[in-house]
N, CA, C and O atoms as CSV, one atom per row, in Angstrom:
chain,resi,resn,atom,element,x,y,z
A,1,MET,N,N,-31.093,229.117,174.024
A,1,MET,CA,C,-32.067,229.091,172.953
A,1,MET,C,C,-31.328,229.157,171.619
A,1,MET,O,O,-30.332,229.867,171.482
A,2,PHE,N,N,-31.820,228.422,170.663
A,2,PHE,CA,C,-31.342,228.518,169.291
A,2,PHE,C,C,-32.434,229.188,168.471
A,2,PHE,O,O,-33.622,228.944,168.683
A,3,GLU,N,N,-32.027,230.022,167.549
A,3,GLU,CA,C,-32.977,230.709,166.678
A,3,GLU,C,C,-32.520,230.543,165.236
A,3,GLU,O,O,-31.347,230.752,164.926
A,4,ILE,N,N,-33.424,230.174,164.367
A,4,ILE,CA,C,-33.133,230.047,162.943
A,4,ILE,C,C,-33.652,231.307,162.259
A,4,ILE,O,O,-34.832,231.641,162.368
A,5,VAL,N,N,-32.766,231.999,161.556
A,5,VAL,CA,C,-33.114,233.273,160.928
A,5,VAL,C,C,-32.774,233.210,159.443
A,5,VAL,O,O,-31.687,232.766,159.072
A,6,HIS,N,N,-33.689,233.649,158.601
A,6,HIS,CA,C,-33.458,233.782,157.152
A,6,HIS,C,C,-33.014,232.479,156.493
A,6,HIS,O,O,-31.951,232.427,155.874
A,7,LEU,N,N,-33.803,231.454,156.619
A,7,LEU,CA,C,-33.524,230.181,155.961
A,7,LEU,C,C,-34.126,230.219,154.560
A,7,LEU,O,O,-35.346,230.267,154.403
A,8,VAL,N,N,-33.270,230.199,153.549
A,8,VAL,CA,C,-33.716,230.302,152.158
A,8,VAL,C,C,-32.916,229.322,151.314
A,8,VAL,O,O,-31.706,229.180,151.487
A,9,THR,N,N,-33.601,228.650,150.403
A,9,THR,CA,C,-32.934,227.810,149.406
A,9,THR,C,C,-33.319,228.354,148.036
A,9,THR,O,O,-34.498,228.587,147.768
A,10,ILE,N,N,-32.337,228.557,147.174
A,10,ILE,CA,C,-32.656,229.068,145.842
A,10,ILE,C,C,-33.519,228.052,145.100
A,10,ILE,O,O,-33.398,226.845,145.312
A,11,SER,N,N,-34.373,228.545,144.246
A,11,SER,CA,C,-35.365,227.708,143.561
A,11,SER,C,C,-34.753,226.492,142.887
A,11,SER,O,O,-35.308,225.397,142.980
A,12,ALA,N,N,-33.635,226.657,142.217
A,12,ALA,CA,C,-33.022,225.561,141.464
A,12,ALA,C,C,-32.524,224.433,142.358
A,12,ALA,O,O,-32.307,223.322,141.876
A,13,LYS,N,N,-32.338,224.694,143.647
A,13,LYS,CA,C,-31.791,223.688,144.569
A,13,LYS,C,C,-32.822,223.159,145.563
A,13,LYS,O,O,-32.482,222.345,146.422
A,14,ARG,N,N,-34.071,223.605,145.463
A,14,ARG,CA,C,-35.101,223.157,146.405
A,14,ARG,C,C,-35.447,221.691,146.193
A,14,ARG,O,O,-35.298,221.145,145.100
A,15,GLY,N,N,-35.910,221.076,147.265
A,15,GLY,CA,C,-36.338,219.684,147.194
A,15,GLY,C,C,-35.208,218.685,147.331
A,15,GLY,O,O,-35.428,217.487,147.154
A,16,ARG,N,N,-34.012,219.139,147.639
A,16,ARG,CA,C,-32.858,218.246,147.780
A,16,ARG,C,C,-32.512,217.960,149.239
A,16,ARG,O,O,-31.592,217.192,149.520
A,17,GLY,N,N,-33.240,218.571,150.160
A,17,GLY,CA,C,-33.035,218.290,151.575
A,17,GLY,C,C,-32.029,219.179,152.283
A,17,GLY,O,O,-31.704,218.932,153.445
A,18,TYR,N,N,-31.529,220.208,151.613
A,18,TYR,CA,C,-30.533,221.079,152.244
A,18,TYR,C,C,-31.106,221.801,153.464
A,18,TYR,O,O,-30.505,221.773,154.538
A,19,ALA,N,N,-32.244,222.436,153.310
A,19,ALA,CA,C,-32.848,223.175,154.422
A,19,ALA,C,C,-33.260,222.225,155.543
A,19,ALA,O,O,-33.070,222.534,156.719
A,20,SER,N,N,-33.819,221.078,155.186
A,20,SER,CA,C,-34.208,220.093,156.203
A,20,SER,C,C,-32.999,219.636,157.005
A,20,SER,O,O,-33.069,219.525,158.229
A,21,ALA,N,N,-31.889,219.372,156.320
A,21,ALA,CA,C,-30.668,218.929,157.001
A,21,ALA,C,C,-30.159,220.005,157.955
A,21,ALA,O,O,-29.740,219.699,159.071
A,22,LEU,N,N,-30.194,221.252,157.522
A,22,LEU,CA,C,-29.733,222.342,158.376
A,22,LEU,C,C,-30.627,222.491,159.604
A,22,LEU,O,O,-30.130,222.641,160.720
A,23,VAL,N,N,-31.939,222.451,159.403
A,23,VAL,CA,C,-32.864,222.582,160.530
A,23,VAL,C,C,-32.682,221.410,161.489
A,23,VAL,O,O,-32.662,221.612,162.703
A,24,ARG,N,N,-32.551,220.199,160.974
A,24,ARG,CA,C,-32.339,219.031,161.846
A,24,ARG,C,C,-31.036,219.159,162.632
A,24,ARG,O,O,-30.989,218.801,163.809
A,25,MET,N,N,-29.979,219.664,161.998
A,25,MET,CA,C,-28.709,219.849,162.694
A,25,MET,C,C,-28.877,220.811,163.872
A,25,MET,O,O,-28.386,220.549,164.970
A,26,VAL,N,N,-29.571,221.919,163.638
A,26,VAL,CA,C,-29.782,222.907,164.700
A,26,VAL,C,C,-30.667,222.335,165.802
A,26,VAL,O,O,-30.360,222.504,166.982
A,27,THR,N,N,-31.753,221.665,165.444
A,27,THR,CA,C,-32.641,221.118,166.477
A,27,THR,C,C,-31.956,219.989,167.243
A,27,THR,O,O,-32.189,219.840,168.443
A,28,ASP,N,N,-31.122,219.196,166.584
A,28,ASP,CA,C,-30.361,218.153,167.286
A,28,ASP,C,C,-29.391,218.774,168.288
A,28,ASP,O,O,-29.276,218.298,169.418
A,29,MET,N,N,-28.692,219.834,167.878
A,29,MET,CA,C,-27.774,220.527,168.792
A,29,MET,C,C,-28.540,221.095,169.983
A,29,MET,O,O,-28.090,220.993,171.124
A,30,ALA,N,N,-29.686,221.687,169.717
A,30,ALA,CA,C,-30.501,222.251,170.795
A,30,ALA,C,C,-30.959,221.153,171.748
A,30,ALA,O,O,-30.901,221.323,172.965
A,31,ASP,N,N,-31.415,220.028,171.203
A,31,ASP,CA,C,-31.853,218.911,172.042
A,31,ASP,C,C,-30.716,218.424,172.935
A,31,ASP,O,O,-30.917,218.184,174.126
A,32,GLN,N,N,-29.522,218.278,172.360
A,32,GLN,CA,C,-28.369,217.799,173.126
A,32,GLN,C,C,-28.022,218.738,174.277
A,32,GLN,O,O,-27.532,218.299,175.317
A,33,GLN,N,N,-28.274,220.016,174.088
A,33,GLN,CA,C,-27.959,221.010,175.112
A,33,GLN,C,C,-29.168,221.383,175.971
A,33,GLN,O,O,-29.063,222.224,176.864
A,34,GLY,N,N,-30.311,220.758,175.702
A,34,GLY,CA,C,-31.519,221.052,176.462
A,34,GLY,C,C,-32.054,222.453,176.227
A,34,GLY,O,O,-32.657,223.053,177.117
A,35,ARG,N,N,-31.832,222.973,175.027
A,35,ARG,CA,C,-32.271,224.332,174.694
A,35,ARG,C,C,-33.469,224.299,173.754
A,35,ARG,O,O,-33.703,223.314,173.053
A,36,ALA,N,N,-34.211,225.381,173.753
A,36,ALA,CA,C,-35.369,225.509,172.866
A,36,ALA,C,C,-34.919,225.983,171.488
A,36,ALA,O,O,-33.878,226.627,171.356
A,37,THR,N,N,-35.703,225.664,170.469
A,37,THR,CA,C,-35.475,226.176,169.114
A,37,THR,C,C,-36.739,226.897,168.671
A,37,THR,O,O,-37.827,226.322,168.667
A,38,TRP,N,N,-36.583,228.159,168.299
A,38,TRP,CA,C,-37.692,228.988,167.843
A,38,TRP,C,C,-37.371,229.546,166.476
A,38,TRP,O,O,-36.202,229.704,166.123
A,39,LEU,N,N,-38.396,229.842,165.708
A,39,LEU,CA,C,-38.200,230.608,164.480
A,39,LEU,C,C,-39.474,231.357,164.166
A,39,LEU,O,O,-40.563,230.971,164.592
A,40,ALA,N,N,-39.325,232.422,163.421
A,40,ALA,CA,C,-40.468,233.201,162.947
A,40,ALA,C,C,-40.489,233.093,161.435
A,40,ALA,O,O,-39.459,233.278,160.786
A,41,SER,N,N,-41.641,232.799,160.870
A,41,SER,CA,C,-41.775,232.631,159.425
A,41,SER,C,C,-42.721,233.683,158.872
A,41,SER,O,O,-43.851,233.831,159.338
A,42,SER,N,N,-42.240,234.416,157.866
A,42,SER,CA,C,-43.097,235.425,157.243
A,42,SER,C,C,-43.763,234.912,155.976
A,42,SER,O,O,-44.591,235.609,155.390
A,43,ASN,N,N,-43.420,233.717,155.548
A,43,ASN,CA,C,-44.029,233.125,154.356
A,43,ASN,C,C,-44.894,231.950,154.812
A,43,ASN,O,O,-44.662,230.800,154.439
A,44,VAL,N,N,-45.886,232.273,155.619
A,44,VAL,CA,C,-46.684,231.273,156.320
A,44,VAL,C,C,-47.338,230.277,155.368
A,44,VAL,O,O,-47.304,229.073,155.622
A,45,ALA,N,N,-47.924,230.750,154.293
A,45,ALA,CA,C,-48.645,229.865,153.369
A,45,ALA,C,C,-47.729,228.804,152.775
A,45,ALA,O,O,-48.159,227.673,152.547
A,46,VAL,N,N,-46.481,229.153,152.525
A,46,VAL,CA,C,-45.537,228.225,151.895
A,46,VAL,C,C,-44.786,227.393,152.928
A,46,VAL,O,O,-44.561,226.203,152.706
A,47,ASN,N,N,-44.394,227.989,154.048
A,47,ASN,CA,C,-43.472,227.342,154.976
A,47,ASN,C,C,-44.107,226.484,156.057
A,47,ASN,O,O,-43.416,225.654,156.648
A,48,THR,N,N,-45.376,226.646,156.335
A,48,THR,CA,C,-45.990,225.934,157.453
A,48,THR,C,C,-45.846,224.424,157.321
A,48,THR,O,O,-45.432,223.769,158.278
A,49,ASP,N,N,-46.170,223.857,156.179
A,49,ASP,CA,C,-46.057,222.404,156.004
A,49,ASP,C,C,-44.618,221.937,156.157
A,49,ASP,O,O,-44.367,220.884,156.745
A,50,PHE,N,N,-43.662,222.715,155.630
A,50,PHE,CA,C,-42.246,222.357,155.745
A,50,PHE,C,C,-41.838,222.272,157.209
A,50,PHE,O,O,-41.269,221.267,157.634
A,51,TYR,N,N,-42.121,223.314,157.982
A,51,TYR,CA,C,-41.712,223.315,159.385
A,51,TYR,C,C,-42.482,222.278,160.199
A,51,TYR,O,O,-41.910,221.659,161.096
A,52,ASN,N,N,-43.756,222.077,159.908
A,52,ASN,CA,C,-44.513,221.027,160.598
A,52,ASN,C,C,-43.894,219.655,160.351
A,52,ASN,O,O,-43.849,218.824,161.258
A,53,SER,N,N,-43.417,219.412,159.132
A,53,SER,CA,C,-42.805,218.113,158.810
A,53,SER,C,C,-41.522,217.873,159.600
A,53,SER,O,O,-41.075,216.733,159.730
A,54,LEU,N,N,-40.929,218.946,160.128
A,54,LEU,CA,C,-39.702,218.834,160.915
A,54,LEU,C,C,-39.974,218.886,162.418
A,54,LEU,O,O,-39.042,218.960,163.219
A,55,GLY,N,N,-41.253,218.845,162.799
A,55,GLY,CA,C,-41.607,218.794,164.208
A,55,GLY,C,C,-41.950,220.125,164.849
A,55,GLY,O,O,-42.205,220.181,166.052
A,56,PHE,N,N,-41.960,221.197,164.072
A,56,PHE,CA,C,-42.319,222.502,164.623
A,56,PHE,C,C,-43.834,222.634,164.714
A,56,PHE,O,O,-44.575,222.075,163.906
A,57,VAL,N,N,-44.270,223.382,165.711
A,57,VAL,CA,C,-45.686,223.646,165.940
A,57,VAL,C,C,-45.862,225.159,166.037
A,57,VAL,O,O,-45.089,225.833,166.719
A,58,THR,N,N,-46.872,225.692,165.361
A,58,THR,CA,C,-47.151,227.124,165.450
A,58,THR,C,C,-47.699,227.435,166.834
A,58,THR,O,O,-48.695,226.850,167.262
A,59,VAL,N,N,-47.041,228.362,167.536
A,59,VAL,CA,C,-47.490,228.747,168.870
A,59,VAL,C,C,-48.134,230.132,168.883
A,59,VAL,O,O,-48.830,230.485,169.834
A,60,LYS,N,N,-47.904,230.911,167.836
A,60,LYS,CA,C,-48.501,232.248,167.748
A,60,LYS,C,C,-48.489,232.681,166.291
A,60,LYS,O,O,-47.527,232.418,165.570
A,61,GLN,N,N,-49.544,233.340,165.860
A,61,GLN,CA,C,-49.591,233.919,164.522
A,61,GLN,C,C,-50.231,235.299,164.637
A,61,GLN,O,O,-51.225,235.477,165.341
A,62,PHE,N,N,-49.654,236.266,163.944
A,62,PHE,CA,C,-50.189,237.623,163.975
A,62,PHE,C,C,-49.933,238.298,162.639
A,62,PHE,O,O,-49.114,237.840,161.842
A,63,MET,N,N,-50.642,239.389,162.406
A,63,MET,CA,C,-50.484,240.168,161.179
A,63,MET,C,C,-49.537,241.329,161.452
A,63,MET,O,O,-49.660,242.022,162.462
A,64,LEU,N,N,-48.604,241.529,160.552
A,64,LEU,CA,C,-47.676,242.646,160.654
A,64,LEU,C,C,-48.107,243.728,159.673
A,64,LEU,O,O,-48.312,243.457,158.490
A,65,GLY,N,N,-48.244,244.946,160.166
A,65,GLY,CA,C,-48.582,246.071,159.306
A,65,GLY,C,C,-50.056,246.384,159.185
A,65,GLY,O,O,-50.421,247.324,158.480
A,66,ASP,N,N,-50.919,245.626,159.850
A,66,ASP,CA,C,-52.355,245.872,159.680
A,66,ASP,C,C,-52.888,247.021,160.536
A,66,ASP,O,O,-53.967,247.541,160.255
A,67,ASP,N,N,-52.154,247.425,161.570
A,67,ASP,CA,C,-52.647,248.505,162.427
A,67,ASP,C,C,-51.647,249.663,162.536
A,67,ASP,O,O,-51.681,250.433,163.496
A,68,ASN,N,N,-50.767,249.776,161.552
A,68,ASN,CA,C,-49.761,250.835,161.556
A,68,ASN,C,C,-49.996,251.751,160.355
A,68,ASN,O,O,-49.762,251.335,159.221
A,69,PRO,N,N,-50.450,252.979,160.574
A,69,PRO,CA,C,-50.734,253.874,159.451
A,69,PRO,C,C,-49.480,254.266,158.661
A,69,PRO,O,O,-49.596,254.746,157.533
A,70,MET,N,N,-48.295,254.072,159.226
A,70,MET,CA,C,-47.043,254.390,158.530
A,70,MET,C,C,-46.604,253.252,157.606
A,70,MET,O,O,-45.749,253.451,156.743
A,71,TRP,N,N,-47.186,252.061,157.783
A,71,TRP,CA,C,-46.827,250.882,156.981
A,71,TRP,C,C,-47.404,251.053,155.588
A,71,TRP,O,O,-48.615,251.229,155.451
A,72,LYS,N,N,-46.583,251.007,154.556
A,72,LYS,CA,C,-47.020,251.273,153.185
A,72,LYS,C,C,-47.267,250.014,152.364
A,72,LYS,O,O,-47.812,250.093,151.263
A,73,GLU,N,N,-46.878,248.872,152.878
A,73,GLU,CA,C,-47.066,247.606,152.161
A,73,GLU,C,C,-48.337,246.923,152.658
A,73,GLU,O,O,-48.938,247.343,153.647
A,74,ALA,N,N,-48.733,245.871,151.961
A,74,ALA,CA,C,-49.881,245.079,152.413
A,74,ALA,C,C,-49.504,244.346,153.705
A,74,ALA,O,O,-48.367,243.896,153.844
A,75,PRO,N,N,-50.436,244.221,154.644
A,75,PRO,CA,C,-50.160,243.444,155.850
A,75,PRO,C,C,-49.849,241.992,155.483
A,75,PRO,O,O,-50.343,241.481,154.478
A,76,PHE,N,N,-49.031,241.334,156.301
A,76,PHE,CA,C,-48.739,239.929,156.043
A,76,PHE,C,C,-48.615,239.170,157.358
A,76,PHE,O,O,-48.245,239.744,158.382
A,77,PRO,N,N,-48.928,237.864,157.322
A,77,PRO,CA,C,-48.898,237.074,158.551
A,77,PRO,C,C,-47.474,236.674,158.933
A,77,PRO,O,O,-46.622,236.449,158.074
A,78,ILE,N,N,-47.240,236.592,160.228
A,78,ILE,CA,C,-46.002,236.075,160.801
A,78,ILE,C,C,-46.407,234.911,161.700
A,78,ILE,O,O,-47.327,235.039,162.508
A,79,ALA,N,N,-45.727,233.787,161.561
A,79,ALA,CA,C,-45.961,232.645,162.444
A,79,ALA,C,C,-44.727,232.446,163.303
A,79,ALA,O,O,-43.604,232.465,162.798
A,80,VAL,N,N,-44.926,232.257,164.589
A,80,VAL,CA,C,-43.845,231.903,165.499
A,80,VAL,C,C,-44.012,230.421,165.785
A,80,VAL,O,O,-45.050,229.981,166.280
A,81,VAL,N,N,-42.976,229.658,165.467
A,81,VAL,CA,C,-43.065,228.205,165.618
A,81,VAL,C,C,-41.936,227.711,166.500
A,81,VAL,O,O,-40.886,228.347,166.595
A,82,LYS,N,N,-42.153,226.573,167.146
A,82,LYS,CA,C,-41.214,226.029,168.112
A,82,LYS,C,C,-41.221,224.520,168.015
A,82,LYS,O,O,-42.259,223.903,167.775
A,83,VAL,N,N,-40.050,223.932,168.203
A,83,VAL,CA,C,-39.954,222.485,168.387
A,83,VAL,C,C,-40.039,222.245,169.881
A,83,VAL,O,O,-39.305,222.864,170.652
A,84,PHE,N,N,-40.920,221.360,170.298
A,84,PHE,CA,C,-41.055,221.062,171.712
A,84,PHE,C,C,-40.191,219.866,172.071
A,84,PHE,O,O,-40.271,218.817,171.432
A,85,LEU,N,N,-39.361,220.029,173.103
A,85,LEU,CA,C,-38.553,218.939,173.623
A,85,LEU,C,C,-39.430,218.054,174.497
A,85,LEU,O,O,-40.494,218.479,174.946
A,86,LEU,N,N,-38.992,216.845,174.735
A,86,LEU,CA,C,-39.752,215.949,175.599
A,86,LEU,C,C,-39.902,216.527,176.999
A,86,LEU,O,O,-40.875,216.229,177.691
A,87,SER,N,N,-38.941,217.356,177.425
A,87,SER,CA,C,-38.996,217.943,178.761
A,87,SER,C,C,-39.900,219.164,178.848
A,87,SER,O,O,-40.153,219.656,179.948
A,88,ASP,N,N,-40.398,219.673,177.708
A,88,ASP,CA,C,-41.239,220.882,177.699
A,88,ASP,C,C,-42.619,220.603,178.251
A,88,ASP,O,O,-43.452,221.507,178.315
């Protein structure tokens, strides 16, 4: 399995294809090895269209912090997304 963690592009460099190229490189490597690629996104409102454009599909979404009395921040959504291989 390949996992993409903490993918961030600074504001001044966004829109140049850096993140897309990195994600494609990882998914291509995973495809060549017959492995799955998963990622979790905490910025669901912003990132969903980006990951969908690269072939990822949301397989699970949940709220983090909504049922924990020790959590002091506002709850926020987490999306778990996966690229499906032809063999899946």
